[in-house]
N, CA, C, O and the ligand as a Tripos MOL2 file, in Angstrom:
@<TRIPOS>MOLECULE
protein
  269   267    68     0     0
PROTEIN
NO_CHARGES

@<TRIPOS>ATOM
      1 N          -8.7540   33.7190   64.7990 N.3       1 MET1
      2 CA         -9.5850   32.5500   64.4770 C.3       1 MET1
      3 C          -9.2260   31.3860   65.3880 C.2       1 MET1
      4 O          -8.0500   31.0770   65.5790 O.2       1 MET1
      5 N         -10.2260   30.7530   65.9410 N.am      2 ASP2
      6 CA         -9.9940   29.6660   66.8790 C.3       2 ASP2
      7 C         -10.4110   28.3310   66.2660 C.2       2 ASP2
      8 O         -11.5990   28.0260   66.1570 O.2       2 ASP2
      9 N          -9.4290   27.5540   65.8740 N.am      3 PHE3
     10 CA         -9.7200   26.2570   65.2570 C.3       3 PHE3
     11 C          -9.5200   25.1470   66.2760 C.2       3 PHE3
     12 O          -8.6160   25.2040   67.1100 O.2       3 PHE3
     13 N         -10.3680   24.1480   66.1960 N.am      4 GLN4
     14 CA        -10.2230   23.0050   67.0980 C.3       4 GLN4
     15 C         -10.3400   21.6990   66.3360 C.2       4 GLN4
     16 O         -11.0400   21.5980   65.3290 O.2       4 GLN4
     17 N          -9.6330   20.7030   66.8510 N.am      5 VAL5
     18 CA         -9.6970   19.3760   66.2520 C.3       5 VAL5
     19 C         -11.1450   18.8890   66.2480 C.2       5 VAL5
     20 O         -11.8660   19.0270   67.2360 O.2       5 VAL5
     21 N         -11.5470   18.3240   65.1270 N.am      6 GLY6
     22 CA        -12.9080   17.7960   65.0300 C.3       6 GLY6
     23 C         -13.8630   18.7410   64.3180 C.2       6 GLY6
     24 O         -14.9510   18.3410   63.9010 O.2       6 GLY6
     25 N         -13.4480   20.0010   64.1800 N.am      7 GLN7
     26 CA        -14.3130   20.9530   63.4860 C.3       7 GLN7
     27 C         -14.2880   20.7050   61.9890 C.2       7 GLN7
     28 O         -13.2830   20.2610   61.4320 O.2       7 GLN7
     29 N         -15.4020   20.9990   61.3510 N.am      8 MET8
     30 CA        -15.4800   20.8980   59.9050 C.3       8 MET8
     31 C         -15.4700   22.3020   59.3320 C.2       8 MET8
     32 O         -16.2070   23.1730   59.7950 O.2       8 MET8
     33 N         -14.6450   22.5200   58.3390 N.am      9 ILE9
     34 CA        -14.5310   23.8510   57.7660 C.3       9 ILE9
     35 C         -14.6990   23.8240   56.2530 C.2       9 ILE9
     36 O         -14.5540   22.7870   55.6050 O.2       9 ILE9
     37 N         -15.0010   24.9720   55.7250 N.am     10 LYS10
     38 CA        -15.1060   25.1530   54.2810 C.3      10 LYS10
     39 C         -13.9380   25.9990   53.8320 C.2      10 LYS10
     40 O         -13.5880   26.9810   54.4870 O.2      10 LYS10
     41 N         -13.3260   25.6240   52.7090 N.am     11 MET11
     42 CA        -12.1870   26.3740   52.1940 C.3      11 MET11
     43 C         -12.4840   26.8920   50.7960 C.2      11 MET11
     44 O         -13.2470   26.3010   50.0310 O.2      11 MET11
     45 N         -11.8400   28.0400   50.4890 N.am     12 LYS12
     46 CA        -12.0020   28.6070   49.1480 C.3      12 LYS12
     47 C         -11.3970   27.7030   48.0960 C.2      12 LYS12
     48 O         -11.9480   27.5150   47.0110 O.2      12 LYS12
     49 N         -10.2490   27.1490   48.4460 N.am     13 LYS13
     50 CA         -9.5300   26.3180   47.4710 C.3      13 LYS13
     51 C          -9.9720   24.8760   47.5780 C.2      13 LYS13
     52 O          -9.8010   24.2610   48.6300 O.2      13 LYS13
     53 N         -10.5300   24.3260   46.5320 N.am     14 PRO14
     54 CA        -10.9670   22.9230   46.6060 C.3      14 PRO14
     55 C          -9.7970   21.9540   46.4800 C.2      14 PRO14
     56 O          -8.7600   22.2840   45.9060 O.2      14 PRO14
     57 N          -9.9770   20.7740   47.0140 N.am     15 HIS15
     58 CA         -9.0620   19.6600   46.8210 C.3      15 HIS15
     59 C          -9.1530   19.2450   45.3540 C.2      15 HIS15
     60 O         -10.1770   19.4850   44.7140 O.2      15 HIS15
     61 N          -8.1150   18.6340   44.8150 N.am     16 PRO16
     62 CA         -8.1900   18.1620   43.4170 C.3      16 PRO16
     63 C          -9.4130   17.2940   43.1190 C.2      16 PRO16
     64 O          -9.8500   17.2160   41.9710 O.2      16 PRO16
     65 N          -9.9600   16.6500   44.1290 N.am     17 CYS17
     66 CA        -11.1320   15.8020   43.9140 C.3      17 CYS17
     67 C         -12.4020   16.6320   43.7620 C.2      17 CYS17
     68 O         -13.4470   16.1040   43.3830 O.2      17 CYS17
     69 N         -12.3160   17.9320   44.0580 N.am     18 GLY18
     70 CA        -13.4740   18.8010   43.8920 C.3      18 GLY18
     71 C         -14.1490   19.1900   45.1960 C.2      18 GLY18
     72 O         -14.9830   20.0950   45.2250 O.2      18 GLY18
     73 N         -13.7880   18.5080   46.2740 N.am     19 GLY19
     74 CA        -14.4000   18.8250   47.5680 C.3      19 GLY19
     75 C         -13.7760   20.0750   48.1830 C.2      19 GLY19
     76 O         -12.5770   20.3100   48.0350 O.2      19 GLY19
     77 N         -14.5850   20.8700   48.8670 N.am     20 ASN20
     78 CA        -14.0020   22.0180   49.5720 C.3      20 ASN20
     79 C         -14.4280   22.0430   51.0400 C.2      20 ASN20
     80 O         -14.4010   23.0830   51.6990 O.2      20 ASN20
     81 N         -14.8170   20.8760   51.5270 N.am     21 GLU21
     82 CA        -15.1660   20.7590   52.9370 C.3      21 GLU21
     83 C         -14.1720   19.8310   53.6170 C.2      21 GLU21
     84 O         -13.8630   18.7480   53.1200 O.2      21 GLU21
     85 N         -13.6800   20.2800   54.7640 N.am     22 TRP22
     86 CA        -12.5850   19.5770   55.4300 C.3      22 TRP22
     87 C         -12.8580   19.3860   56.9030 C.2      22 TRP22
     88 O         -13.5820   20.1580   57.5310 O.2      22 TRP22
     89 N         -12.2550   18.3310   57.4400 N.am     23 LYS23
     90 CA        -12.3290   18.1030   58.8750 C.3      23 LYS23
     91 C         -10.9320   18.3150   59.4540 C.2      23 LYS23
     92 O          -9.9420   17.8450   58.8930 O.2      23 LYS23
     93 N         -10.8610   19.0170   60.5660 N.am     24 ILE24
     94 CA         -9.5630   19.2860   61.1840 C.3      24 ILE24
     95 C          -9.1360   18.0940   62.0330 C.2      24 ILE24
     96 O          -9.8420   17.6880   62.9560 O.2      24 ILE24
     97 N          -7.9770   17.5420   61.7090 N.am     25 LEU25
     98 CA         -7.4670   16.3870   62.4580 C.3      25 LEU25
     99 C          -6.3870   16.7910   63.4440 C.2      25 LEU25
    100 O          -6.1890   16.1350   64.4670 O.2      25 LEU25
    101 N          -5.6850   17.8810   63.1290 N.am     26 ARG26
    102 CA         -4.6100   18.3400   64.0100 C.3      26 ARG26
    103 C          -4.3890   19.8340   63.8260 C.2      26 ARG26
    104 O          -4.4280   20.3310   62.7010 O.2      26 ARG26
    105 N          -4.1620   20.5450   64.9010 N.am     27 VAL27
    106 CA         -3.8730   21.9700   64.7960 C.3      27 VAL27
    107 C          -2.4790   22.2540   65.3280 C.2      27 VAL27
    108 O          -1.9130   21.4590   66.0780 O.2      27 VAL27
    109 N          -1.9350   23.3900   64.9330 N.am     28 GLY28
    110 CA         -0.5820   23.7540   65.3410 C.3      28 GLY28
    111 C          -0.0150   24.7050   64.3100 C.2      28 GLY28
    112 O          -0.7690   25.4330   63.6650 O.2      28 GLY28
    113 N           1.3030   24.7160   64.1390 N.am     29 MET29
    114 CA          1.9300   25.5090   63.0840 C.3      29 MET29
    115 C           1.3970   25.0400   61.7380 C.2      29 MET29
    116 O           1.0870   25.8370   60.8530 O.2      29 MET29
    117 N           1.3020   23.7340   61.6160 N.am     30 ASP30
    118 CA          0.6740   23.1300   60.4400 C.3      30 ASP30
    119 C          -0.5850   22.4130   60.8800 C.2      30 ASP30
    120 O          -0.6380   21.8020   61.9470 O.2      30 ASP30
    121 N          -1.5760   22.5010   60.0510 N.am     31 PHE31
    122 CA         -2.8220   21.7910   60.3070 C.3      31 PHE31
    123 C          -2.8190   20.5030   59.5010 C.2      31 PHE31
    124 O          -2.2620   20.4550   58.4050 O.2      31 PHE31
    125 N          -3.4320   19.4690   60.0340 N.am     32 ARG32
    126 CA         -3.7350   18.3040   59.2240 C.3      32 ARG32
    127 C          -5.2440   18.3050   59.0200 C.2      32 ARG32
    128 O          -6.0180   18.2360   59.9740 O.2      32 ARG32
    129 N          -5.6370   18.3820   57.7720 N.am     33 ILE33
    130 CA         -7.0660   18.4050   57.4860 C.3      33 ILE33
    131 C          -7.4120   17.2790   56.5210 C.2      33 ILE33
    132 O          -6.6220   16.9040   55.6560 O.2      33 ILE33
    133 N          -8.6040   16.7630   56.6980 N.am     34 GLN34
    134 CA         -9.0570   15.6350   55.8950 C.3      34 GLN34
    135 C         -10.1770   16.0900   54.9710 C.2      34 GLN34
    136 O         -11.1460   16.7130   55.4060 O.2      34 GLN34
    137 N         -10.0300   15.7700   53.6970 N.am     35 CYS35
    138 CA        -11.0570   16.0900   52.7260 C.3      35 CYS35
    139 C         -12.2620   15.1860   52.9950 C.2      35 CYS35
    140 O         -12.1510   13.9600   52.9880 O.2      35 CYS35
    141 N         -13.4140   15.8190   53.2320 N.am     36 ILE36
    142 CA        -14.5900   15.0310   53.5910 C.3      36 ILE36
    143 C         -15.0780   14.2240   52.3990 C.2      36 ILE36
    144 O         -15.6250   13.1320   52.5570 O.2      36 ILE36
    145 N         -14.8770   14.7630   51.2170 N.am     37 LYS37
    146 CA        -15.3880   14.0950   50.0260 C.3      37 LYS37
    147 C         -14.6300   12.8030   49.7020 C.2      37 LYS37
    148 O         -15.2450   11.7650   49.4540 O.2      37 LYS37
    149 N         -13.2940   12.8700   49.7060 N.am     38 CYS38
    150 CA        -12.5320   11.6850   49.2910 C.3      38 CYS38
    151 C         -11.8020   11.0210   50.4510 C.2      38 CYS38
    152 O         -11.2880    9.9130   50.2970 O.2      38 CYS38
    153 N         -11.7480   11.6680   51.5960 N.am     39 GLY39
    154 CA        -11.1620   11.0440   52.7740 C.3      39 GLY39
    155 C          -9.6590   11.1510   52.9050 C.2      39 GLY39
    156 O          -9.0840   10.6320   53.8620 O.2      39 GLY39
    157 N          -9.0000   11.8240   51.9470 N.am     40 ARG40
    158 CA         -7.5430   11.9790   52.0620 C.3      40 ARG40
    159 C          -7.2170   13.1070   53.0250 C.2      40 ARG40
    160 O          -7.9840   14.0610   53.1630 O.2      40 ARG40
    161 N          -6.0760   12.9930   53.6890 N.am     41 ASP41
    162 CA         -5.6930   14.0980   54.5620 C.3      41 ASP41
    163 C          -4.3810   14.7110   54.1130 C.2      41 ASP41
    164 O          -3.5070   14.0380   53.5680 O.2      41 ASP41
    165 N          -4.2690   16.0190   54.3580 N.am     42 VAL42
    166 CA         -3.0920   16.7670   53.9340 C.3      42 VAL42
    167 C          -2.6260   17.6840   55.0620 C.2      42 VAL42
    168 O          -3.3980   18.0670   55.9400 O.2      42 VAL42
    169 N          -1.3300   18.0230   55.0090 N.am     43 MET43
    170 CA         -0.7830   18.9990   55.9410 C.3      43 MET43
    171 C          -0.8120   20.3660   55.2570 C.2      43 MET43
    172 O          -0.3830   20.5130   54.1120 O.2      43 MET43
    173 N          -1.3200   21.3520   55.9730 N.am     44 VAL44
    174 CA         -1.4040   22.7030   55.4210 C.3      44 VAL44
    175 C          -0.9380   23.6970   56.4700 C.2      44 VAL44
    176 O          -1.3600   23.6170   57.6240 O.2      44 VAL44
    177 N          -0.0680   24.6450   56.0890 N.am     45 PRO45
    178 CA          0.3390   25.6630   57.0690 C.3      45 PRO45
    179 C          -0.8730   26.4300   57.5850 C.2      45 PRO45
    180 O          -1.8010   26.7300   56.8340 O.2      45 PRO45
    181 N          -0.8490   26.7410   58.8720 N.am     46 ARG46
    182 CA         -1.9810   27.4440   59.4820 C.3      46 ARG46
    183 C          -2.3540   28.7070   58.7080 C.2      46 ARG46
    184 O          -3.5340   29.0040   58.5220 O.2      46 ARG46
    185 N          -1.3470   29.4390   58.2640 N.am     47 LYS47
    186 CA         -1.5770   30.6780   57.5150 C.3      47 LYS47
    187 C          -2.4760   30.4550   56.3100 C.2      47 LYS47
    188 O          -3.3670   31.2510   56.0140 O.2      47 LYS47
    189 N          -2.2130   29.3420   55.6210 N.am     48 LEU48
    190 CA         -2.9720   29.0490   54.4090 C.3      48 LEU48
    191 C          -4.4160   28.6760   54.7420 C.2      48 LEU48
    192 O          -5.3520   29.0220   54.0200 O.2      48 LEU48
    193 N          -4.5680   27.9630   55.8540 N.am     49 VAL49
    194 CA         -5.9250   27.6080   56.2790 C.3      49 VAL49
    195 C          -6.7110   28.8840   56.5760 C.2      49 VAL49
    196 O          -7.8610   29.0260   56.1600 O.2      49 VAL49
    197 N          -6.0790   29.8110   57.2990 N.am     50 GLU50
    198 CA         -6.7610   31.0570   57.6570 C.3      50 GLU50
    199 C          -7.0800   31.8840   56.4220 C.2      50 GLU50
    200 O          -8.1210   32.5370   56.3470 O.2      50 GLU50
    201 N          -6.1700   31.8480   55.4580 N.am     51 LYS51
    202 CA         -6.3530   32.6290   54.2370 C.3      51 LYS51
    203 C          -7.5140   32.0750   53.4040 C.2      51 LYS51
    204 O          -8.2780   32.8340   52.8070 O.2      51 LYS51
    205 N          -7.6330   30.7650   53.3730 N.am     52 ASN52
    206 CA         -8.6500   30.1310   52.5280 C.3      52 ASN52
    207 C          -9.9400   29.7940   53.2660 C.2      52 ASN52
    208 O         -10.8970   29.2880   52.6790 O.2      52 ASN52
    209 N          -9.9440   30.0810   54.5550 N.am     53 PHE53
    210 CA        -11.0950   29.7360   55.3850 C.3      53 PHE53
    211 C         -12.3670   30.4610   54.9240 C.2      53 PHE53
    212 O         -12.3450   31.6600   54.6480 O.2      53 PHE53
    213 N         -13.4530   29.7270   54.8480 N.am     54 ARG54
    214 CA        -14.7010   30.3530   54.3990 C.3      54 ARG54
    215 C         -15.8380   30.1950   55.4040 C.2      54 ARG54
    216 O         -16.8640   30.8660   55.3000 O.2      54 ARG54
    217 N         -15.6530   29.3200   56.3590 N.am     55 GLY55
    218 CA        -16.7020   29.1730   57.3660 C.3      55 GLY55
    219 C         -16.7100   27.7730   57.9590 C.2      55 GLY55
    220 O         -16.1480   26.8320   57.3980 O.2      55 GLY55
    221 N         -17.3620   27.6650   59.1060 N.am     56 PHE56
    222 CA        -17.4800   26.3610   59.7390 C.3      56 PHE56
    223 C         -18.7150   25.6430   59.2170 C.2      56 PHE56
    224 O         -19.7120   26.2780   58.8740 O.2      56 PHE56
    225 N         -18.6470   24.3510   59.1610 N.am     57 LEU57
    226 CA        -19.8370   23.5580   58.8680 C.3      57 LEU57
    227 C         -20.5260   23.2790   60.1940 C.2      57 LEU57
    228 O         -19.9240   23.4100   61.2600 O.2      57 LEU57
    229 N         -21.7880   22.8940   60.1190 N.am     58 GLN58
    230 CA        -22.5890   22.8760   61.3420 C.3      58 GLN58
    231 C         -22.4850   21.6260   62.1960 C.2      58 GLN58
    232 O         -22.8650   21.6520   63.3670 O.2      58 GLN58
    233 N         -21.9800   20.5340   61.6430 N.am     59 ALA59
    234 CA        -21.9790   19.2430   62.3340 C.3      59 ALA59
    235 C         -21.6560   19.3390   63.8240 C.2      59 ALA59
    236 O         -22.3520   18.7530   64.6530 O.2      59 ALA59
    237 N         -20.5940   20.0800   64.1630 N.am     60 ASP60
    238 CA        -20.1750   20.1150   65.5590 C.3      60 ASP60
    239 C         -20.9150   21.1410   66.4120 C.2      60 ASP60
    240 O         -21.0530   20.9610   67.6220 O.2      60 ASP60
    241 N         -21.3870   22.2070   65.7900 N.am     61 THR61
    242 CA        -22.1150   23.2210   66.5640 C.3      61 THR61
    243 C         -23.4200   22.6480   67.0810 C.2      61 THR61
    244 O         -23.8730   23.0110   68.1670 O.2      61 THR61
    245 N         -24.0220   21.7640   66.3210 N.am     62 VAL62
    246 CA        -25.2830   21.1520   66.7370 C.3      62 VAL62
    247 C         -25.0890   20.4480   68.0720 C.2      62 VAL62
    248 O         -25.9280   20.5420   68.9680 O.2      62 VAL62
    249 N         -23.9720   19.7450   68.1890 N.am     63 GLN63
    250 CA        -23.7030   19.0370   69.4360 C.3      63 GLN63
    251 C         -23.4930   19.9990   70.5970 C.2      63 GLN63
    252 O         -23.9320   19.7300   71.7150 O.2      63 GLN63
    253 N         -22.8290   21.1110   70.3400 N.am     64 ASN64
    254 CA        -22.5680   22.0750   71.4020 C.3      64 ASN64
    255 C         -23.8480   22.6790   71.9530 C.2      64 ASN64
    256 O         -23.9560   22.9710   73.1440 O.2      64 ASN64
    257 N         -24.8130   22.8600   71.0630 N.am     65 GLU65
    258 CA        -26.0620   23.4900   71.4920 C.3      65 GLU65
    259 C         -26.8400   22.6110   72.4580 C.2      65 GLU65
    260 O         -27.6220   23.1060   73.2700 O.2      65 GLU65
    261 N         -26.6230   21.3110   72.3640 N.am     66 LYS66
    262 CA        -27.3260   20.3930   73.2420 C.3      66 LYS66
    263 C         -26.8190   20.4640   74.6690 C.2      66 LYS66
    264 O         -27.5650   20.1850   75.6080 O.2      66 LYS66
    265 N         -25.5560   20.8350   74.8430 N.am     67 ASN67
    266 CA        -24.9560   20.8220   76.1770 C.3      67 ASN67
    267 C         -25.4190   21.9720   77.0770 C.2      67 ASN67
    268 O         -24.9850   22.0720   78.2250 O.2      67 ASN67
    269 ZN        -10.5580   15.2750   48.2160 Zn       68 ZN68
@<TRIPOS>BOND
     1     1     2 1
     2     2     3 1
     3     3     4 2
     4     3     5 am
     5     5     6 1
     6     6     7 1
     7     7     8 2
     8     7     9 am
     9     9    10 1
    10    10    11 1
    11    11    12 2
    12    11    13 am
    13    13    14 1
    14    14    15 1
    15    15    16 2
    16    15    17 am
    17    17    18 1
    18    18    19 1
    19    19    20 2
    20    19    21 am
    21    21    22 1
    22    22    23 1
    23    23    24 2
    24    23    25 am
    25    25    26 1
    26    26    27 1
    27    27    28 2
    28    27    29 am
    29    29    30 1
    30    30    31 1
    31    31    32 2
    32    31    33 am
    33    33    34 1
    34    34    35 1
    35    35    36 2
    36    35    37 am
    37    37    38 1
    38    38    39 1
    39    39    40 2
    40    39    41 am
    41    41    42 1
    42    42    43 1
    43    43    44 2
    44    43    45 am
    45    45    46 1
    46    46    47 1
    47    47    48 2
    48    47    49 am
    49    49    50 1
    50    50    51 1
    51    51    52 2
    52    51    53 am
    53    53    54 1
    54    54    55 1
    55    55    56 2
    56    55    57 am
    57    57    58 1
    58    58    59 1
    59    59    60 2
    60    59    61 am
    61    61    62 1
    62    62    63 1
    63    63    64 2
    64    63    65 am
    65    65    66 1
    66    66    67 1
    67    67    68 2
    68    67    69 am
    69    69    70 1
    70    70    71 1
    71    71    72 2
    72    71    73 am
    73    73    74 1
    74    74    75 1
    75    75    76 2
    76    75    77 am
    77    77    78 1
    78    78    79 1
    79    79    80 2
    80    79    81 am
    81    81    82 1
    82    82    83 1
    83    83    84 2
    84    83    85 am
    85    85    86 1
    86    86    87 1
    87    87    88 2
    88    87    89 am
    89    89    90 1
    90    90    91 1
    91    91    92 2
    92    91    93 am
    93    93    94 1
    94    94    95 1
    95    95    96 2
    96    95    97 am
    97    97    98 1
    98    98    99 1
    99    99   100 2
   100    99   101 am
   101   101   102 1
   102   102   103 1
   103   103   104 2
   104   103   105 am
   105   105   106 1
   106   106   107 1
   107   107   108 2
   108   107   109 am
   109   109   110 1
   110   110   111 1
   111   111   112 2
   112   111   113 am
   113   113   114 1
   114   114   115 1
   115   115   116 2
   116   115   117 am
   117   117   118 1
   118   118   119 1
   119   119   120 2
   120   119   121 am
   121   121   122 1
   122   122   123 1
   123   123   124 2
   124   123   125 am
   125   125   126 1
   126   126   127 1
   127   127   128 2
   128   127   129 am
   129   129   130 1
   130   130   131 1
   131   131   132 2
   132   131   133 am
   133   133   134 1
   134   134   135 1
   135   135   136 2
   136   135   137 am
   137   137   138 1
   138   138   139 1
   139   139   140 2
   140   139   141 am
   141   141   142 1
   142   142   143 1
   143   143   144 2
   144   143   145 am
   145   145   146 1
   146   146   147 1
   147   147   148 2
   148   147   149 am
   149   149   150 1
   150   150   151 1
   151   151   152 2
   152   151   153 am
   153   153   154 1
   154   154   155 1
   155   155   156 2
   156   155   157 am
   157   157   158 1
   158   158   159 1
   159   159   160 2
   160   159   161 am
   161   161   162 1
   162   162   163 1
   163   163   164 2
   164   163   165 am
   165   165   166 1
   166   166   167 1
   167   167   168 2
   168   167   169 am
   169   169   170 1
   170   170   171 1
   171   171   172 2
   172   171   173 am
   173   173   174 1
   174   174   175 1
   175   175   176 2
   176   175   177 am
   177   177   178 1
   178   178   179 1
   179   179   180 2
   180   179   181 am
   181   181   182 1
   182   182   183 1
   183   183   184 2
   184   183   185 am
   185   185   186 1
   186   186   187 1
   187   187   188 2
   188   187   189 am
   189   189   190 1
   190   190   191 1
   191   191   192 2
   192   191   193 am
   193   193   194 1
   194   194   195 1
   195   195   196 2
   196   195   197 am
   197   197   198 1
   198   198   199 1
   199   199   200 2
   200   199   201 am
   201   201   202 1
   202   202   203 1
   203   203   204 2
   204   203   205 am
   205   205   206 1
   206   206   207 1
   207   207   208 2
   208   207   209 am
   209   209   210 1
   210   210   211 1
   211   211   212 2
   212   211   213 am
   213   213   214 1
   214   214   215 1
   215   215   216 2
   216   215   217 am
   217   217   218 1
   218   218   219 1
   219   219   220 2
   220   219   221 am
   221   221   222 1
   222   222   223 1
   223   223   224 2
   224   223   225 am
   225   225   226 1
   226   226   227 1
   227   227   228 2
   228   227   229 am
   229   229   230 1
   230   230   231 1
   231   231   232 2
   232   231   233 am
   233   233   234 1
   234   234   235 1
   235   235   236 2
   236   235   237 am
   237   237   238 1
   238   238   239 1
   239   239   240 2
   240   239   241 am
   241   241   242 1
   242   242   243 1
   243   243   244 2
   244   243   245 am
   245   245   246 1
   246   246   247 1
   247   247   248 2
   248   247   249 am
   249   249   250 1
   250   250   251 1
   251   251   252 2
   252   251   253 am
   253   253   254 1
   254   254   255 1
   255   255   256 2
   256   255   257 am
   257   257   258 1
   258   258   259 1
   259   259   260 2
   260   259   261 am
   261   261   262 1
   262   262   263 1
   263   263   264 2
   264   263   265 am
   265   265   266 1
   266   266   267 1
   267   267   268 2
@<TRIPOS>SUBSTRUCTURE
     1 MET1         2 RESIDUE 1 A MET
     2 ASP2         6 RESIDUE 1 A ASP
     3 PHE3        10 RESIDUE 1 A PHE
     4 GLN4        14 RESIDUE 1 A GLN
     5 VAL5        18 RESIDUE 1 A VAL
     6 GLY6        22 RESIDUE 1 A GLY
     7 GLN7        26 RESIDUE 1 A GLN
     8 MET8        30 RESIDUE 1 A MET
     9 ILE9        34 RESIDUE 1 A ILE
    10 LYS10       38 RESIDUE 1 A LYS
    11 MET11       42 RESIDUE 1 A MET
    12 LYS12       46 RESIDUE 1 A LYS
    13 LYS13       50 RESIDUE 1 A LYS
    14 PRO14       54 RESIDUE 1 A PRO
    15 HIS15       58 RESIDUE 1 A HIS
    16 PRO16       62 RESIDUE 1 A PRO
    17 CYS17       66 RESIDUE 1 A CYS
    18 GLY18       70 RESIDUE 1 A GLY
    19 GLY19       74 RESIDUE 1 A GLY
    20 ASN20       78 RESIDUE 1 A ASN
    21 GLU21       82 RESIDUE 1 A GLU
    22 TRP22       86 RESIDUE 1 A TRP
    23 LYS23       90 RESIDUE 1 A LYS
    24 ILE24       94 RESIDUE 1 A ILE
    25 LEU25       98 RESIDUE 1 A LEU
    26 ARG26      102 RESIDUE 1 A ARG
    27 VAL27      106 RESIDUE 1 A VAL
    28 GLY28      110 RESIDUE 1 A GLY
    29 MET29      114 RESIDUE 1 A MET
    30 ASP30      118 RESIDUE 1 A ASP
    31 PHE31      122 RESIDUE 1 A PHE
    32 ARG32      126 RESIDUE 1 A ARG
    33 ILE33      130 RESIDUE 1 A ILE
    34 GLN34      134 RESIDUE 1 A GLN
    35 CYS35      138 RESIDUE 1 A CYS
    36 ILE36      142 RESIDUE 1 A ILE
    37 LYS37      146 RESIDUE 1 A LYS
    38 CYS38      150 RESIDUE 1 A CYS
    39 GLY39      154 RESIDUE 1 A GLY
    40 ARG40      158 RESIDUE 1 A ARG
    41 ASP41      162 RESIDUE 1 A ASP
    42 VAL42      166 RESIDUE 1 A VAL
    43 MET43      170 RESIDUE 1 A MET
    44 VAL44      174 RESIDUE 1 A VAL
    45 PRO45      178 RESIDUE 1 A PRO
    46 ARG46      182 RESIDUE 1 A ARG
    47 LYS47      186 RESIDUE 1 A LYS
    48 LEU48      190 RESIDUE 1 A LEU
    49 VAL49      194 RESIDUE 1 A VAL
    50 GLU50      198 RESIDUE 1 A GLU
    51 LYS51      202 RESIDUE 1 A LYS
    52 ASN52      206 RESIDUE 1 A ASN
    53 PHE53      210 RESIDUE 1 A PHE
    54 ARG54      214 RESIDUE 1 A ARG
    55 GLY55      218 RESIDUE 1 A GLY
    56 PHE56      222 RESIDUE 1 A PHE
    57 LEU57      226 RESIDUE 1 A LEU
    58 GLN58      230 RESIDUE 1 A GLN
    59 ALA59      234 RESIDUE 1 A ALA
    60 ASP60      238 RESIDUE 1 A ASP
    61 THR61      242 RESIDUE 1 A THR
    62 VAL62      246 RESIDUE 1 A VAL
    63 GLN63      250 RESIDUE 1 A GLN
    64 ASN64      254 RESIDUE 1 A ASN
    65 GLU65      258 RESIDUE 1 A GLU
    66 LYS66      262 RESIDUE 1 A LYS
    67 ASN67      266 RESIDUE 1 A ASN
    68 ZN68       269 GROUP 0 **** ****
């Protein structure tokens, strides 16, 4: 799986606020992802992100198609 900063992803496990859509702020051994619904960001081990990953959101792909 190839994750990049700025991508929006969907996760199986929701944030306590109920949102399950996240924006990637940092990648590495640990990811920093921001909950789109409430705006909080958390550090999550890459393994957990991959395990809970459900798909990319379209926001960034739309831009790529224009190029
Ligand atoms: Zn949240």
